[in-house]
Phi, psi and omega in degrees: 000317179298322179295319178295321177299315180296320179295316179298316178297319179299317180293325177298310181293326185285316189232349187082001182247138168138324189299291180292320184296330180259316189286319182297312175299325178298317181293319183285309186276324184273323185249356178072023179286142178302140184306315181293326177289321178298317180295310182298316180294318181293326179296316177292321176303314182293321181297325181282311183294320179287335174299323175297318178296323179297321179300315181293312181293326178297319179294331179274355181073024184257045174228128176266103187289333177292313177297320180301317181294324178294316179300314182294329178301326178269320190283320186291314174298322179296322177296316180297319179294319178296318177298322178297318178295319178295325181297324182266009174294135188305321186224113182301325179292337178275000179299332180300331180291341176262317186292319185296310175298322177299323178296316179299315179297315181299319180294317182292317178296321178297320180296320178295319179298320179293321180296319182264015183302314182296318180295320178294322177296318178294322177297316178299319178296319181295314179295321181294330182274317185277326180229065188298319185291313181293322180295314179294331181294326182263355181306310182299315182295316179294327178292319176297318179296319177298319177298320179297318178297316178297320180300318178293309183297316182295318181293325181280321189235349186070006181254139171125334184300327180263296189296302181294325179300316179298314182296317179297318181291326177297324178285316186284329183228066187293335180251330187289324186255102172290160185312312180298320181286329175299310180295315181298318179293319180295317178294319180297325177291325183293332185296302179295326181294309181291331178292312179296314180296319180295319178294325176296317177292329175299318177295335177273357181081025186255028179237131179253099184293323175299334177275328183295321182302306178299326178299316181293315183300322182281334191260331185301316176302323180294319182289328176295314179295316180297320179296324181287330181267355187300328183294326187261358188286150170270098189287340183298313181295316180296317181298314182295320180296317180293322180300314180297316181295318180293321178298316180297312182293319179299315179292324178301314180294314183293318180288334179283350179254000000 
């Protein structure tokens, strides 16, 4: 378990992908944790571990604060609204019947996004080059909308802050965000989003603190190492491996329900 925690933390620091997408299925399928508890615990876990990554990326200057503010404009209100809806769900124990299928869909969609990441980036570059004024004109609005979608998915399933966020930013900012700044901005956005969502789930009683401690102890060294190596990493191999794994786990969850 400690090794898996370290690996998840390493992938977060290296690529911005991995915390919710890997840890939540591990908790649900591997340890038998209730889906709502796995989501709530993982959200607080992600806010802390990615906070370490933000410190490293911030010192390196690899965060685009303008893009970050646009994402937060959409994601934080969407997260709060999703938490409100979950709060008024008739039976908190029955949340798993909504969260588990949502988790499967989120994992499968994330795997597709990772597979087509390069093509989406090329499409963004073509649009940015051939129709620069119109593309730049809709960038702010689309970034806010992307943030809102991430806010909903992350709050419901804990998946998307890293993997989907990276893919969306690659399409929306194909030239502005170089790989280190892409990862740094995506991680920086995940911190307030997962913190708000995690605190909301804490209020719903969906956080297991005895489980959170070991997760943190095992993963923080990994995320520090991953953040330091992120500039030199070959992200293609890591991305493809994660995409295959997420597709498999997503289908496993959906077919098992």
